[in-house]
NUBA-385471 format. One record per residue (C-alpha): x, y, z; residue in three letters; chain. Coordinates in nm, 4 decimals, always signed. Each point is the difference from the previous one (the first is absolute). Layout:
+----------+----------+----------+------+-------+
!        X !        Y !        Z ! rest ! kette !
+----------+----------+----------+------+-------+
!        X !        Y !        Z !  ALA !     A !
...
+----------+----------+----------+------+-------+
! end
This chain:
+----------+----------+----------+------+-------+
!        X !        Y !        Z ! rest ! kette !
+----------+----------+----------+------+-------+
!  -0.5649 !  -2.5610 !  +0.6752 !  UNK !     A !
!  -0.3100 !  +0.2054 !  -0.0956 !  UNK !     A !
!  -0.1033 !  +0.0093 !  -0.3616 !  UNK !     A !
!  +0.0439 !  +0.3381 !  -0.1845 !  UNK !     A !
!  -0.2969 !  +0.2266 !  +0.0546 !  UNK !     A !
!  -0.1047 !  -0.1712 !  +0.3213 !  UNK !     A !
!  +0.0271 !  +0.1499 !  +0.3527 !  UNK !     A !
!  +0.1608 !  -0.1486 !  +0.3100 !  UNK !     A !
!  -0.1886 !  +0.2307 !  +0.2430 !  UNK !     A !
!  -0.2273 !  -0.1665 !  +0.2473 !  UNK !     A !
!  -0.3693 !  +0.1047 !  +0.0664 !  UNK !     A !
!  +0.1156 !  +0.1658 !  +0.3293 !  UNK !     A !
!  +0.2748 !  +0.2059 !  -0.1895 !  UNK !     A !
!  -0.2562 !  +0.1016 !  -0.2745 !  UNK !     A !
!  -0.2463 !  +0.1178 !  +0.2611 !  UNK !     A !
!  +0.2724 !  +0.1908 !  +0.1945 !  UNK !     A !
!  +0.1037 !  +0.1798 !  -0.3197 !  UNK !     A !
!  -0.3721 !  +0.0764 !  -0.0800 !  UNK !     A !
!  -0.0428 !  +0.1466 !  +0.3435 !  UNK !     A !
!  +0.3200 !  +0.2078 !  -0.0214 !  UNK !     A !
!  -0.1294 !  +0.1457 !  -0.3329 !  UNK !     A !
!  -0.3348 !  +0.0847 !  +0.1517 !  UNK !     A !
!  +0.1810 !  +0.1741 !  +0.2876 !  UNK !     A !
!  +0.2079 !  +0.2126 !  -0.2372 !  UNK !     A !
!  -0.3190 !  +0.0862 !  -0.1999 !  UNK !     A !
!  -0.1568 !  +0.1486 !  +0.3163 !  UNK !     A !
!  +0.3280 !  +0.1686 !  +0.0889 !  UNK !     A !
!  +0.0025 !  +0.1854 !  -0.3245 !  UNK !     A !
!  -0.3669 !  +0.1078 !  +0.0686 !  UNK !     A !
!  +0.1040 !  +0.1232 !  +0.3422 !  UNK !     A !
!  +0.2943 !  +0.2071 !  -0.1521 !  UNK !     A !
!  -0.2199 !  +0.1401 !  -0.2647 !  UNK !     A !
!  -0.2345 !  +0.1231 !  +0.2789 !  UNK !     A !
!  +0.2340 !  +0.1109 !  +0.2667 !  UNK !     A !
!  +0.3634 !  -0.0510 !  -0.1043 !  UNK !     A !
!  +0.2545 !  -0.2575 !  +0.0868 !  UNK !     A !
!  +0.0807 !  +0.1388 !  +0.3368 !  UNK !     A !
!  -0.3666 !  -0.0927 !  +0.1184 !  UNK !     A !
!  +0.0440 !  -0.3639 !  -0.1213 !  UNK !     A !
!  -0.1556 !  -0.2257 !  +0.2539 !  UNK !     A !
!  +0.0062 !  -0.3845 !  -0.0038 !  UNK !     A !
!  -0.2686 !  -0.0145 !  +0.2621 !  UNK !     A !
!  -0.2382 !  +0.2002 !  -0.2192 !  UNK !     A !
!  +0.0869 !  -0.2190 !  -0.2884 !  UNK !     A !
!  -0.0721 !  -0.3198 !  +0.1967 !  UNK !     A !
!  -0.3508 !  +0.1524 !  +0.1039 !  UNK !     A !
!  -0.0778 !  +0.0639 !  -0.3722 !  UNK !     A !
!  +0.0926 !  -0.3600 !  -0.0843 !  UNK !     A !
!  -0.2014 !  -0.1476 !  +0.2988 !  UNK !     A !
!  +0.3092 !  -0.1248 !  +0.1783 !  UNK !     A !
!  +0.1505 !  +0.0721 !  +0.3455 !  UNK !     A !
!  +0.3153 !  +0.2117 !  +0.0217 !  UNK !     A !
!  +0.2240 !  -0.2975 !  +0.1360 !  UNK !     A !
!  -0.1281 !  -0.2155 !  -0.3002 !  UNK !     A !
!  +0.1095 !  +0.2672 !  -0.2634 !  UNK !     A !
!  +0.3472 !  +0.0264 !  +0.1782 !  UNK !     A !
!  +0.0631 !  -0.3589 !  -0.1267 !  UNK !     A !
!  +0.0220 !  +0.1381 !  -0.3431 !  UNK !     A !
!  +0.1754 !  +0.3273 !  +0.0666 !  UNK !     A !
!  +0.2135 !  +0.0471 !  +0.3097 !  UNK !     A !
!  -0.0752 !  +0.3638 !  +0.0253 !  UNK !     A !
!  -0.0636 !  +0.3337 !  -0.1784 !  UNK !     A !
!  +0.3556 !  +0.0306 !  -0.1252 !  UNK !     A !
!  -0.0059 !  -0.3589 !  -0.1608 !  UNK !     A !
!  -0.3109 !  +0.0905 !  -0.1741 !  UNK !     A !
!  +0.1362 !  +0.3395 !  -0.1338 !  UNK !     A !
!  +0.3139 !  -0.1731 !  -0.1109 !  UNK !     A !
!  -0.1967 !  -0.2381 !  -0.2099 !  UNK !     A !
!  -0.1926 !  +0.2813 !  -0.1576 !  UNK !     A !
!  +0.3241 !  +0.1930 !  -0.0610 !  UNK !     A !
!  +0.1634 !  -0.3090 !  -0.1433 !  UNK !     A !
!  -0.2883 !  -0.0571 !  -0.2328 !  UNK !     A !
!  +0.0044 !  +0.3662 !  -0.1180 !  UNK !     A !
!  +0.3748 !  +0.0040 !  -0.0692 !  UNK !     A !
!  -0.0157 !  -0.3416 !  -0.1657 !  UNK !     A !
!  -0.2881 !  +0.1286 !  -0.2236 !  UNK !     A !
!  +0.2100 !  +0.3075 !  -0.1105 !  UNK !     A !
!  +0.3177 !  -0.1976 !  -0.0421 !  UNK !     A !
!  -0.1763 !  -0.2424 !  -0.2196 !  UNK !     A !
!  -0.1444 !  +0.2813 !  -0.2057 !  UNK !     A !
!  +0.3430 !  +0.1600 !  -0.0575 !  UNK !     A !
!  +0.1469 !  -0.3366 !  -0.0922 !  UNK !     A !
!  -0.2780 !  -0.0535 !  -0.2474 !  UNK !     A !
!  +0.0782 !  +0.3317 !  -0.1531 !  UNK !     A !
!  +0.3644 !  -0.0579 !  -0.0048 !  UNK !     A !
!  -0.0549 !  -0.3289 !  -0.1916 !  UNK !     A !
!  -0.2258 !  +0.1645 !  -0.2515 !  UNK !     A !
!  +0.2297 !  +0.2905 !  -0.0454 !  UNK !     A !
!  +0.3065 !  -0.2232 !  -0.0530 !  UNK !     A !
!  -0.1972 !  -0.2176 !  -0.2605 !  UNK !     A !
!  -0.2204 !  +0.2262 !  -0.2115 !  UNK !     A !
!  -0.0590 !  +0.3357 !  +0.1390 !  UNK !     A !
!  +0.1798 !  +0.2813 !  -0.1912 !  UNK !     A !
!  -0.0851 !  +0.2779 !  +0.2570 !  UNK !     A !
!  +0.2614 !  +0.0816 !  +0.2710 !  UNK !     A !
!  -0.0625 !  -0.2468 !  +0.2724 !  UNK !     A !
!  -0.0326 !  +0.2799 !  +0.2629 !  UNK !     A !
!  -0.3111 !  +0.1210 !  -0.1830 !  UNK !     A !
!  -0.1669 !  -0.3353 !  +0.0233 !  UNK !     A !
!  +0.1023 !  -0.0345 !  +0.3718 !  UNK !     A !
!  -0.1468 !  +0.3568 !  +0.0815 !  UNK !     A !
!  -0.3201 !  -0.0919 !  -0.1708 !  UNK !     A !
!  -0.0185 !  -0.3336 !  +0.1833 !  UNK !     A !
!  +0.0777 !  +0.1650 !  +0.3232 !  UNK !     A !
!  -0.2930 !  +0.2519 !  -0.0281 !  UNK !     A !
!  -0.2422 !  -0.2718 !  -0.1171 !  UNK !     A !
!  +0.1071 !  -0.2234 !  +0.2971 !  UNK !     A !
!  -0.0334 !  +0.2944 !  +0.2526 !  UNK !     A !
!  -0.3273 !  +0.1204 !  -0.1201 !  UNK !     A !
!  -0.1528 !  -0.3586 !  -0.0315 !  UNK !     A !
!  +0.0089 !  -0.0126 !  +0.3806 !  UNK !     A !
!  +0.0901 !  +0.3275 !  +0.1903 !  UNK !     A !
!  -0.0274 !  -0.1583 !  +0.3429 !  UNK !     A !
!  +0.2747 !  -0.2591 !  -0.0989 !  UNK !     A !
!  +0.2002 !  +0.2772 !  -0.1368 !  UNK !     A !
!  -0.0146 !  +0.2079 !  +0.3086 !  UNK !     A !
!  +0.0755 !  -0.2966 !  +0.2138 !  UNK !     A !
!  +0.3313 !  -0.0361 !  -0.1751 !  UNK !     A !
!  +0.0811 !  +0.3617 !  -0.0805 !  UNK !     A !
!  -0.2093 !  +0.2091 !  +0.2346 !  UNK !     A !
!  +0.0483 !  +0.0915 !  +0.3631 !  UNK !     A !
!  +0.1615 !  -0.2804 !  +0.2036 !  UNK !     A !
!  -0.2105 !  -0.1952 !  +0.2290 !  UNK !     A !
!  +0.0919 !  +0.1090 !  +0.3525 !  UNK !     A !
!  +0.2093 !  -0.2667 !  +0.1861 !  UNK !     A !
!  +0.0204 !  -0.2263 !  -0.2906 !  UNK !     A !
!  +0.3327 !  -0.1222 !  -0.1644 !  UNK !     A !
!  +0.0184 !  -0.2168 !  -0.3057 !  UNK !     A !
!  +0.2144 !  -0.3106 !  -0.0051 !  UNK !     A !
!  +0.3000 !  -0.0360 !  -0.2104 !  UNK !     A !
!  -0.1683 !  -0.2034 !  -0.2783 !  UNK !     A !
!  -0.2153 !  +0.2965 !  -0.0714 !  UNK !     A !
!  +0.3185 !  +0.1973 !  -0.0780 !  UNK !     A !
!  +0.1022 !  -0.2693 !  -0.2326 !  UNK !     A !
!  -0.3237 !  +0.0245 !  -0.2119 !  UNK !     A !
!  +0.0330 !  +0.3915 !  +0.0019 !  UNK !     A !
!  +0.3596 !  -0.0461 !  -0.1390 !  UNK !     A !
!  -0.1345 !  -0.2010 !  -0.2907 !  UNK !     A !
!  -0.2223 !  +0.2973 !  -0.0909 !  UNK !     A !
!  +0.2899 !  +0.2323 !  +0.0116 !  UNK !     A !
!  +0.2288 !  -0.2185 !  -0.1896 !  UNK !     A !
!  -0.2445 !  -0.0127 !  -0.3073 !  UNK !     A !
!  -0.0075 !  +0.3929 !  +0.0304 !  UNK !     A !
!  +0.3797 !  +0.0138 !  +0.0085 !  UNK !     A !
!  +0.0195 !  -0.2233 !  -0.3156 !  UNK !     A !
!  -0.2421 !  +0.2404 !  -0.1847 !  UNK !     A !
!  +0.2128 !  +0.3058 !  +0.1022 !  UNK !     A !
!  +0.3202 !  -0.1587 !  -0.0976 !  UNK !     A !
!  -0.1537 !  -0.0833 !  -0.3392 !  UNK !     A !
!  -0.0760 !  +0.3549 !  -0.0617 !  UNK !     A !
!  +0.3704 !  +0.1129 !  +0.0255 !  UNK !     A !
!  +0.2111 !  -0.3273 !  -0.0155 !  UNK !     A !
!  +0.3265 !  +0.1863 !  -0.0519 !  UNK !     A !
!  -0.0223 !  +0.2303 !  +0.2931 !  UNK !     A !
!  +0.2627 !  -0.0832 !  +0.2688 !  UNK !     A !
!  +0.1480 !  +0.3030 !  +0.1584 !  UNK !     A !
!  -0.1915 !  +0.2149 !  +0.2515 !  UNK !     A !
!  -0.1665 !  +0.3214 !  -0.1554 !  UNK !     A !
!  -0.1427 !  +0.1746 !  +0.3013 !  UNK !     A !
!  +0.0990 !  +0.0480 !  +0.3577 !  UNK !     A !
!  -0.2800 !  -0.2373 !  +0.0952 !  UNK !     A !
!  +0.1426 !  -0.2647 !  -0.2359 !  UNK !     A !
!  +0.3182 !  +0.0248 !  +0.1980 !  UNK !     A !
!  -0.1897 !  -0.0261 !  +0.3252 !  UNK !     A !
!  -0.1673 !  -0.3292 !  -0.1335 !  UNK !     A !
!  +0.3300 !  -0.1484 !  -0.0803 !  UNK !     A !
!  +0.0524 !  -0.0507 !  +0.3844 !  UNK !     A !
!  -0.3722 !  -0.0251 !  +0.0967 !  UNK !     A !
!  -0.1175 !  -0.2775 !  -0.2239 !  UNK !     A !
!  -0.0826 !  -0.2764 !  +0.2486 !  UNK !     A !
!  -0.3764 !  +0.0263 !  -0.0966 !  UNK !     A !
!  +0.0849 !  -0.1066 !  -0.3505 !  UNK !     A !
!  +0.2562 !  -0.2784 !  +0.0630 !  UNK !     A !
!  +0.0920 !  -0.2353 !  -0.1543 !  UNK !     A !
!  -0.1191 !  +0.1780 !  -0.3162 !  UNK !     A !
!  +0.2997 !  +0.1234 !  -0.1954 !  UNK !     A !
!  -0.1803 !  +0.3072 !  -0.1487 !  UNK !     A !
!  +0.2241 !  +0.3107 !  -0.0183 !  UNK !     A !
!  -0.0763 !  +0.2930 !  +0.2254 !  UNK !     A !
!  -0.1803 !  +0.1848 !  -0.2852 !  UNK !     A !
!  -0.2469 !  -0.2824 !  -0.0330 !  UNK !     A !
!  -0.0428 !  -0.0138 !  +0.3708 !  UNK !     A !
!  -0.0713 !  +0.3775 !  -0.0061 !  UNK !     A !
!  -0.2551 !  -0.0524 !  -0.2843 !  UNK !     A !
!  -0.1707 !  -0.2899 !  +0.1724 !  UNK !     A !
!  -0.0360 !  +0.2000 !  +0.3215 !  UNK !     A !
!  -0.1371 !  +0.3072 !  -0.1817 !  UNK !     A !
!  -0.2537 !  -0.2283 !  -0.1832 !  UNK !     A !
!  -0.0938 !  -0.1659 !  +0.3170 !  UNK !     A !
!  -0.0654 !  +0.3067 !  +0.2083 !  UNK !     A !
!  -0.1607 !  +0.2201 !  -0.2707 !  UNK !     A !
!  -0.2365 !  -0.2733 !  -0.1358 !  UNK !     A !
!  -0.0987 !  -0.0987 !  +0.3519 !  UNK !     A !
!  -0.0674 !  +0.3603 !  +0.0895 !  UNK !     A !
!  -0.2453 !  +0.0447 !  -0.2869 !  UNK !     A !
!  -0.1582 !  -0.3372 !  +0.0790 !  UNK !     A !
!  -0.0290 !  +0.0691 !  +0.3652 !  UNK !     A !
!  -0.1766 !  +0.3236 !  -0.0623 !  UNK !     A !
!  -0.2308 !  -0.1482 !  -0.2657 !  UNK !     A !
!  -0.0908 !  -0.3114 !  +0.2089 !  UNK !     A !
!  -0.0738 !  +0.2290 !  +0.2972 !  UNK !     A !
!  -0.2330 !  +0.2144 !  -0.2141 !  UNK !     A !
!  +0.1915 !  +0.3195 !  +0.0392 !  UNK !     A !
!  -0.0364 !  +0.0872 !  -0.3791 !  UNK !     A !
!  -0.3794 !  -0.0234 !  +0.0116 !  UNK !     A !
!  -0.0730 !  +0.3765 !  +0.0394 !  UNK !     A !
!  +0.2922 !  +0.1194 !  -0.2227 !  UNK !     A !
!  -0.1706 !  -0.0580 !  -0.3438 !  UNK !     A !
!  +0.2873 !  -0.1830 !  -0.1457 !  UNK !     A !
!  +0.0674 !  -0.3477 !  -0.1273 !  UNK !     A !
!  +0.2367 !  -0.1968 !  +0.2341 !  UNK !     A !
!  +0.0732 !  -0.2316 !  -0.2835 !  UNK !     A !
!  +0.1399 !  +0.2794 !  -0.2027 !  UNK !     A !
!  +0.2069 !  +0.1351 !  +0.2948 !  UNK !     A !
!  +0.1504 !  -0.3553 !  +0.0339 !  UNK !     A !
!  +0.0725 !  -0.0253 !  -0.3693 !  UNK !     A !
!  +0.1822 !  +0.3454 !  +0.0170 !  UNK !     A !
!  +0.2155 !  -0.1125 !  +0.3059 !  UNK !     A !
!  +0.0833 !  -0.3190 !  -0.1900 !  UNK !     A !
!  +0.1066 !  +0.1940 !  -0.3146 !  UNK !     A !
!  +0.2176 !  +0.2194 !  +0.2134 !  UNK !     A !
!  +0.1630 !  -0.3064 !  +0.1544 !  UNK !     A !
!  +0.0893 !  -0.1380 !  -0.3382 !  UNK !     A !
!  +0.2203 !  +0.3030 !  -0.0808 !  UNK !     A !
!  +0.3791 !  -0.0640 !  +0.0266 !  UNK !     A !
+----------+----------+----------+------+-------+
! end
């Protein structure tokens, strides 16, 4: 049995992991230049001084590479949300939703290309595998917990959309959140992403306003009962 702190990977495995990380680095550079739909393993191979067939030993094709990038992105956001959740539960007196909203904006603006790969226009012909949905569900579960905490006694539907959600909640299962919390979570997700998408794409540049202030105003409105 390996001693604690040691690695059992072989030199070949470590080299393979290193090459895969370098491929992903070049992939992000391509995405930043021409978008995910223009991703080319052959172009990456040329940049790395490899043949196309040699690179395909590390990624079977474009979709596998995109999946790896998407998985990394969702895992990064999920870990960010889980960290906020742990801190809020332990010693943060603010509503957790506020901390999550700030973390979401920081994460999105830290790397807009990563943000748009996950939440921008879908890549034509690409379909993410089921495990990606599982990671995205972790993110939504933390958001639902925060929305439940804002109004823990709410149980009955309040609006027609609440009633609709009572029978259209598969996207949130198995979370037991009441329909009012589902409604709040969806409203938060769509409105905050709306502001973030416009900001990250530069659409506020010529409007002489502070996107951070707009984001805070939307967040404040979302905290209302």
